[in-house]
LUMFIVEX-575567 format. One record per residue: residue number from 1; residue in three letters; chain; x, y, z of N, C-alpha, C, O in turn. Coordinates in Angstrom, 1 decimal. Atoms other than C-alpha are relative to their C-alpha. Layout:
BEGIN
(NUM "ALA" "A" (X Y Z) (X Y Z) (X Y Z) (X Y Z));
...
# end
This chain:
BEGIN
(1 "UNK" "A" (-0.5 -1.2 -0.7) (-11.9 -12.9 -9.1) (-0.8 0.1 1.3) (-2.0 -0.1 1.4));
(2 "UNK" "A" (0.6 -0.2 -1.3) (-12.5 -12.2 -5.5) (-0.3 1.5 0.2) (0.5 2.3 -0.1));
(3 "UNK" "A" (0.4 -1.4 -0.2) (-14.4 -9.0 -4.6) (0.9 0.6 1.0) (1.4 0.0 2.0));
(4 "UNK" "A" (-0.9 -0.7 -0.9) (-12.3 -6.4 -2.8) (-0.7 0.5 1.2) (-1.8 1.1 1.1));
(5 "UNK" "A" (0.4 -0.6 -1.3) (-12.8 -5.5 0.8) (1.2 0.8 0.5) (2.3 0.3 0.5));
(6 "UNK" "A" (-1.0 -0.8 -0.6) (-10.8 -2.7 2.4) (-0.3 0.4 1.4) (-1.4 0.8 1.7));
(7 "UNK" "A" (0.2 -0.3 -1.4) (-10.4 -2.2 6.1) (1.2 1.0 0.4) (2.3 0.7 0.1));
(8 "UNK" "A" (-1.0 -1.0 -0.5) (-8.6 0.8 7.8) (0.2 -0.2 1.4) (-0.7 -0.3 2.2));
(9 "UNK" "A" (-0.4 0.1 -1.4) (-6.7 0.4 11.0) (1.0 1.1 0.3) (1.8 1.5 -0.6));
(10 "UNK" "A" (-0.9 -1.0 -0.4) (-4.8 3.0 12.9) (0.9 -0.6 1.1) (0.4 -0.9 2.2));
(11 "UNK" "A" (-0.9 0.7 -0.9) (-1.7 1.6 14.7) (1.2 0.9 0.1) (1.9 1.1 -0.8));
(12 "UNK" "A" (-1.3 -0.7 -0.4) (1.1 3.6 16.4) (0.2 1.2 -1.0) (1.3 1.3 -1.5));
(13 "UNK" "A" (-0.1 -1.2 0.9) (0.4 6.8 14.3) (0.1 -0.3 -1.5) (0.3 0.6 -2.3));
(14 "UNK" "A" (0.0 0.3 1.4) (0.2 4.9 11.1) (-1.4 -0.5 -0.4) (-2.2 -0.9 0.4));
(15 "UNK" "A" (1.3 0.5 0.5) (-2.8 4.1 8.9) (0.4 -1.3 -0.8) (1.2 -1.3 -1.7));
(16 "UNK" "A" (-0.2 1.3 0.6) (-2.8 0.4 7.9) (-1.3 -0.3 -0.9) (-2.4 -0.3 -0.3));
(17 "UNK" "A" (1.1 0.3 0.9) (-4.9 -0.3 4.8) (0.1 -1.5 -0.3) (1.0 -2.0 -1.0));
(18 "UNK" "A" (0.0 1.4 0.1) (-5.8 -4.0 4.9) (-1.0 -0.4 -1.2) (-2.1 0.0 -1.2));
(19 "UNK" "A" (0.8 0.4 1.1) (-7.1 -5.4 1.6) (-0.2 -1.5 0.0) (0.6 -2.3 0.4));
(20 "UNK" "A" (0.4 1.4 0.1) (-8.9 -8.7 1.0) (-0.7 -0.1 -1.4) (-1.7 0.6 -1.6));
(21 "UNK" "A" (0.5 0.2 1.3) (-9.6 -9.9 -2.5) (0.9 0.6 -1.1) (2.1 0.9 -0.8));
(22 "UNK" "A" (-0.8 -0.4 1.1) (-8.4 -8.9 -5.9) (-0.1 1.5 -0.3) (-1.1 2.1 -0.1));
(23 "UNK" "A" (0.0 -1.4 0.4) (-7.4 -5.4 -7.0) (0.2 0.1 -1.5) (1.3 -0.2 -2.0));
(24 "UNK" "A" (0.0 0.0 1.5) (-8.2 -5.0 -10.7) (-0.7 1.3 -0.5) (-1.0 2.2 0.2));
(25 "UNK" "A" (0.6 -1.2 0.7) (-9.8 -2.6 -13.2) (-1.3 0.5 0.7) (-1.5 1.7 0.8));
(26 "UNK" "A" (1.2 -0.4 -0.7) (-13.1 -2.7 -11.3) (0.1 0.4 1.4) (-0.6 1.3 1.9));
(27 "UNK" "A" (-0.1 -0.4 -1.5) (-11.9 -2.4 -7.7) (1.1 1.0 0.3) (1.2 1.5 1.4));
(28 "UNK" "A" (-1.1 -0.9 -0.3) (-8.7 -0.3 -8.1) (-0.5 1.4 0.4) (0.1 2.0 1.3));
(29 "UNK" "A" (0.5 -1.3 -0.5) (-10.8 3.0 -7.9) (-0.4 0.0 1.4) (-0.2 1.0 2.1));
(30 "UNK" "A" (0.4 0.1 -1.4) (-12.3 1.9 -4.6) (1.3 0.0 0.9) (1.3 0.7 1.9));
(31 "UNK" "A" (-1.3 0.1 -0.7) (-8.8 1.0 -3.3) (0.6 1.4 0.1) (1.0 1.9 1.2));
(32 "UNK" "A" (-0.7 -1.3 0.0) (-7.3 4.3 -4.4) (-0.8 1.1 0.7) (-0.1 1.8 1.5));
(33 "UNK" "A" (0.7 -1.0 -0.6) (-10.1 6.5 -3.2) (0.0 -0.2 1.5) (0.0 0.8 2.3));
(34 "UNK" "A" (-0.1 0.2 -1.5) (-10.0 4.9 0.3) (1.3 0.4 0.5) (1.3 1.1 1.6));
(35 "UNK" "A" (-1.3 -0.4 -0.5) (-6.3 5.4 0.6) (0.2 1.5 -0.1) (0.7 2.2 0.8));
(36 "UNK" "A" (-0.2 -1.5 0.2) (-6.4 9.0 -0.8) (-0.8 0.7 1.1) (-0.4 1.8 1.5));
(37 "UNK" "A" (0.8 -0.6 -1.0) (-9.2 9.8 1.7) (0.8 0.1 1.3) (0.8 1.1 2.1));
(38 "UNK" "A" (-0.8 0.0 -1.2) (-6.8 8.8 4.5) (1.1 1.1 -0.1) (1.4 1.8 0.9));
(39 "UNK" "A" (-1.1 -1.0 0.2) (-4.0 11.0 3.0) (-0.6 1.4 0.2) (-0.1 2.3 0.9));
(40 "UNK" "A" (0.6 -1.4 -0.1) (-6.4 14.0 2.7) (-0.4 0.2 1.4) (-0.5 1.4 1.8));
(41 "UNK" "A" (0.3 -0.2 -1.4) (-7.4 13.4 6.3) (1.2 0.2 0.9) (1.0 0.4 2.1));
(42 "UNK" "A" (-1.2 -0.3 -0.8) (-3.8 14.0 7.4) (1.0 -1.1 0.3) (2.0 -0.9 0.8));
(43 "UNK" "A" (-1.0 1.1 -0.3) (-2.2 10.6 7.5) (1.2 0.2 -0.9) (1.1 0.5 -2.1));
(44 "UNK" "A" (-1.2 -0.1 0.7) (1.4 10.7 6.5) (0.9 -1.3 0.0) (1.9 -1.3 -0.7));
(45 "UNK" "A" (-0.6 1.3 0.1) (2.4 7.1 7.0) (-1.1 -1.0 -0.4) (-1.9 -1.3 0.5));
(46 "UNK" "A" (1.0 1.0 0.4) (0.4 4.5 5.0) (0.7 -1.3 -0.1) (1.7 -1.4 -0.8));
(47 "UNK" "A" (-0.5 1.4 0.1) (1.0 0.8 5.4) (-1.1 -0.8 -0.8) (-2.2 -0.9 -0.3));
(48 "UNK" "A" (1.0 0.8 0.8) (-0.7 -1.2 2.6) (0.3 -1.5 0.3) (1.4 -2.0 0.0));
(49 "UNK" "A" (-0.2 1.4 -0.4) (-1.2 -4.8 3.9) (-0.7 -0.8 -1.1) (-1.9 -0.9 -1.2));
(50 "UNK" "A" (0.5 0.8 1.1) (-1.6 -7.1 0.9) (0.0 -1.5 0.3) (0.0 -2.3 -0.6));
(51 "UNK" "A" (-0.2 1.4 -0.4) (-1.4 -10.4 2.9) (-1.2 -0.8 -0.4) (-1.1 -2.0 -0.5));
(52 "UNK" "A" (1.2 0.7 0.4) (-5.0 -11.3 1.8) (-0.4 0.4 -1.5) (-1.5 0.3 -1.8));
(53 "UNK" "A" (0.3 -0.4 1.4) (-4.7 -10.0 -1.8) (0.9 -0.9 -0.9) (2.1 -0.9 -0.8));
(54 "UNK" "A" (-0.8 0.9 0.8) (-3.6 -12.6 -4.4) (0.1 0.4 -1.4) (0.8 -0.2 -2.2));
(55 "UNK" "A" (0.0 -0.5 1.4) (-4.1 -10.6 -7.6) (0.0 1.5 -0.1) (-0.8 2.1 0.5));
(56 "UNK" "A" (0.0 -1.4 0.4) (-3.2 -7.1 -8.8) (0.3 0.1 -1.5) (1.1 -0.6 -2.0));
(57 "UNK" "A" (-0.2 -0.3 1.4) (-3.4 -5.8 -12.3) (0.6 1.4 -0.2) (1.0 2.0 0.8));
(58 "UNK" "A" (-0.6 -1.3 0.2) (-2.1 -2.7 -14.0) (-0.8 1.1 0.6) (-0.2 2.2 0.9));
(59 "UNK" "A" (0.8 -1.0 -0.6) (-4.9 -0.7 -12.6) (0.4 0.2 1.5) (0.4 1.3 2.0));
(60 "UNK" "A" (-0.5 0.0 -1.4) (-3.8 -1.6 -9.1) (1.4 0.7 0.1) (1.7 1.5 1.0));
(61 "UNK" "A" (-1.4 -0.6 0.0) (-0.2 -0.7 -10.0) (-0.1 1.5 -0.2) (0.6 2.3 0.5));
(62 "UNK" "A" (0.2 -1.4 0.2) (-1.3 2.7 -11.3) (-0.5 0.7 1.2) (-0.1 1.8 1.5));
(63 "UNK" "A" (0.5 -0.6 -1.3) (-3.3 3.3 -8.1) (1.1 0.1 1.0) (1.2 1.2 1.7));
(64 "UNK" "A" (-1.2 -0.1 -1.0) (-0.2 2.5 -6.0) (0.9 1.1 -0.4) (1.4 1.8 0.5));
(65 "UNK" "A" (-0.9 -1.1 0.5) (1.9 4.9 -8.1) (-0.6 1.4 0.4) (0.1 2.2 0.9));
(66 "UNK" "A" (0.7 -1.2 -0.3) (-0.7 7.7 -7.7) (0.0 0.3 1.5) (0.2 1.4 2.0));
(67 "UNK" "A" (0.0 -0.1 -1.5) (-1.0 7.1 -3.9) (1.4 0.4 0.5) (1.5 1.3 1.3));
(68 "UNK" "A" (-1.4 -0.3 -0.5) (2.8 7.0 -3.4) (0.4 1.4 -0.4) (1.0 2.1 0.4));
(69 "UNK" "A" (-0.3 -1.4 0.5) (3.2 10.2 -5.5) (-0.6 1.0 0.9) (0.0 2.0 1.3));
(70 "UNK" "A" (0.7 -0.9 -0.9) (0.6 12.0 -3.4) (0.5 0.1 1.4) (0.7 1.2 1.9));
(71 "UNK" "A" (-0.5 0.0 -1.4) (1.8 11.0 0.0) (1.4 0.5 0.1) (1.8 1.2 1.0));
(72 "UNK" "A" (-1.3 -0.6 0.0) (5.4 11.8 -0.9) (0.0 1.5 -0.3) (0.8 2.2 0.3));
(73 "UNK" "A" (0.2 -1.4 0.3) (4.3 15.2 -2.3) (-0.2 0.7 1.3) (0.2 1.9 1.5));
(74 "UNK" "A" (0.4 -0.6 -1.3) (3.0 15.9 1.2) (1.0 -0.3 1.1) (0.7 0.0 2.3));
(75 "UNK" "A" (-1.0 0.3 -0.9) (6.1 14.7 2.9) (-0.1 -1.3 0.8) (0.5 -1.5 1.8));
(76 "UNK" "A" (0.3 1.2 -0.7) (4.8 11.3 3.9) (0.7 -1.2 -0.7) (1.6 -1.0 -1.5));
(77 "UNK" "A" (-0.6 1.2 0.5) (5.7 7.7 3.1) (-1.1 -1.1 -0.1) (-2.1 -1.1 0.7));
(78 "UNK" "A" (0.9 1.1 0.2) (4.0 4.5 2.0) (0.9 -1.3 0.1) (2.0 -1.3 -0.5));
(79 "UNK" "A" (-0.7 1.3 0.0) (5.1 0.9 2.7) (-1.1 -1.1 -0.4) (-2.3 -0.9 -0.2));
(80 "UNK" "A" (0.9 1.1 0.3) (3.6 -2.3 1.4) (0.6 -1.2 0.7) (1.8 -1.5 0.7));
(81 "UNK" "A" (-0.4 1.1 -0.8) (3.6 -5.4 3.6) (-0.7 -1.3 -0.3) (-1.9 -1.2 -0.9));
(82 "UNK" "A" (0.6 1.3 0.0) (2.8 -9.1 3.6) (-0.5 -0.5 -1.4) (-1.5 -1.1 -1.5));
(83 "UNK" "A" (0.5 0.4 1.4) (2.5 -9.6 -0.2) (0.1 -1.5 -0.1) (1.0 -2.2 0.3));
(84 "UNK" "A" (-0.1 1.4 0.5) (1.6 -13.1 -1.4) (1.0 -0.1 -1.1) (1.3 1.0 -1.7));
(85 "UNK" "A" (-1.1 0.2 0.9) (4.2 -14.5 -3.7) (-0.3 0.6 -1.4) (0.6 1.3 -1.9));
(86 "UNK" "A" (0.3 -0.5 1.4) (2.4 -13.6 -7.0) (0.0 1.5 0.0) (0.6 2.2 -0.9));
(87 "UNK" "A" (0.1 -1.5 -0.1) (1.8 -10.0 -5.9) (1.4 0.6 0.2) (1.8 1.6 -0.4));
(88 "UNK" "A" (-1.4 -0.4 -0.2) (5.4 -9.6 -4.6) (0.8 -0.1 -1.3) (1.6 0.8 -1.6));
(89 "UNK" "A" (-0.7 0.1 1.2) (6.7 -10.8 -7.9) (-0.4 1.1 -1.0) (0.5 1.6 -1.7));
(90 "UNK" "A" (0.4 -1.1 0.9) (4.6 -8.3 -9.9) (0.6 1.3 0.5) (1.1 2.0 -0.4));
(91 "UNK" "A" (-0.6 -1.2 -0.5) (5.8 -5.5 -7.7) (1.5 0.1 -0.2) (2.0 1.1 -0.6));
(92 "UNK" "A" (-1.4 0.0 0.3) (9.4 -6.6 -8.1) (0.3 0.2 -1.5) (1.1 1.0 -1.9));
(93 "UNK" "A" (-0.2 -0.1 1.4) (9.1 -7.0 -11.9) (-0.1 1.4 -0.5) (0.6 1.8 -1.4));
(94 "UNK" "A" (0.2 -1.3 0.5) (7.8 -3.5 -12.4) (0.9 1.0 0.8) (0.9 2.2 0.5));
(95 "UNK" "A" (-1.0 -0.9 -0.6) (10.5 -2.0 -10.1) (-0.5 0.8 1.2) (0.1 1.8 1.5));
(96 "UNK" "A" (0.5 -0.8 -1.1) (8.4 -0.8 -7.2) (0.8 0.0 1.3) (0.7 0.9 2.1));
(97 "UNK" "A" (-0.9 0.0 -1.2) (11.0 -1.7 -4.6) (0.9 1.2 0.0) (1.3 1.7 1.1));
(98 "UNK" "A" (-0.8 -1.2 0.1) (12.9 1.3 -5.8) (-0.8 1.3 0.4) (-0.2 2.3 0.6));
(99 "UNK" "A" (0.9 -1.2 -0.3) (9.9 3.6 -5.1) (-0.5 0.0 1.5) (-0.6 1.1 2.1));
(100 "UNK" "A" (0.4 0.0 -1.4) (8.8 2.4 -1.6) (0.3 -1.4 0.5) (0.5 -2.3 -0.2));
(101 "UNK" "A" (-0.3 1.3 -0.6) (9.6 -0.3 0.9) (-1.1 -1.1 -0.2) (-2.2 -0.8 -0.1));
(102 "UNK" "A" (0.9 1.2 0.0) (8.1 -3.8 0.5) (0.5 -0.9 1.0) (1.6 -1.4 0.9));
(103 "UNK" "A" (-0.4 0.7 -1.2) (8.3 -5.6 3.8) (-0.8 -1.3 0.1) (-2.0 -1.3 -0.1));
(104 "UNK" "A" (0.8 1.3 -0.1) (7.4 -9.3 4.4) (-1.1 0.0 1.0) (-2.2 -0.6 0.7));
(105 "UNK" "A" (1.0 0.1 -1.0) (5.4 -8.9 7.6) (-0.4 1.4 0.6) (0.4 2.3 0.5));
(106 "UNK" "A" (0.5 -1.2 -0.6) (3.3 -6.2 9.4) (1.0 0.5 1.1) (1.3 1.7 1.1));
(107 "UNK" "A" (-0.9 -0.4 -1.0) (5.6 -6.2 12.4) (1.3 0.6 -0.5) (1.8 1.6 0.0));
(108 "UNK" "A" (-1.1 -0.6 0.6) (8.5 -5.6 10.2) (-0.2 1.4 -0.6) (0.7 2.2 -0.6));
(109 "UNK" "A" (0.4 -1.3 0.6) (6.7 -2.7 8.5) (0.0 1.1 1.1) (0.5 2.2 0.9));
(110 "UNK" "A" (0.0 -1.0 -1.1) (6.1 -1.0 11.9) (1.4 0.4 0.4) (1.6 1.5 0.6));
(111 "UNK" "A" (-1.4 -0.2 -0.4) (9.7 -1.4 12.8) (0.7 0.9 -1.1) (1.4 1.8 -0.7));
(112 "UNK" "A" (-0.6 -0.8 1.2) (10.8 -0.1 9.3) (-0.4 1.4 0.0) (0.4 2.3 -0.2));
(113 "UNK" "A" (0.6 -1.4 0.0) (8.5 2.9 9.5) (0.6 0.8 1.1) (0.8 2.0 0.9));
(114 "UNK" "A" (-0.4 -0.7 -1.1) (9.7 3.8 12.9) (1.5 0.4 -0.1) (1.9 1.4 0.5));
(115 "UNK" "A" (-1.4 -0.2 0.0) (13.4 3.6 12.2) (0.6 0.6 -1.3) (1.7 1.2 -1.3));
(116 "UNK" "A" (-0.6 -0.5 1.3) (13.8 4.6 8.5) (-0.4 1.5 -0.2) (-1.5 1.9 0.2));
(117 "UNK" "A" (0.4 -1.3 0.3) (13.9 8.2 7.4) (-1.0 0.1 -1.2) (-1.1 -0.9 -2.0));
(118 "UNK" "A" (0.9 -0.2 1.1) (11.2 9.5 5.1) (0.8 0.1 -1.3) (1.7 1.0 -1.4));
(119 "UNK" "A" (-0.7 -0.1 1.2) (12.4 9.0 1.5) (-0.1 1.4 -0.6) (-1.2 2.0 -0.5));
(120 "UNK" "A" (0.0 -1.3 0.7) (13.3 12.1 -0.5) (-0.8 0.0 -1.2) (-0.9 1.1 -1.9));
# end
């Protein structure tokens, strides 16, 4: 398992959460608290960049659900971008594409966020 590192970038009015490493039982709380802090700080568009994350477990999935629920409750939106094949497959199998957009690349996410209405 690779230790998790989380970096926050602010790009074009969006908060981009870049993760590196695995998100599992031990690291999911760190991931979730970092993203929730951004939401509490007023961010209403969160882009989760998983391009350097090769493993997520059920703890990571639960964290994504809680983050998505909170940002939607506040009228915001979350997108996931750049998933490696294994992570994208996990998100597909559990049906997350029906909850929030999953976009192949960061530039696509920025375009998607700018053009798409906030989901109801």
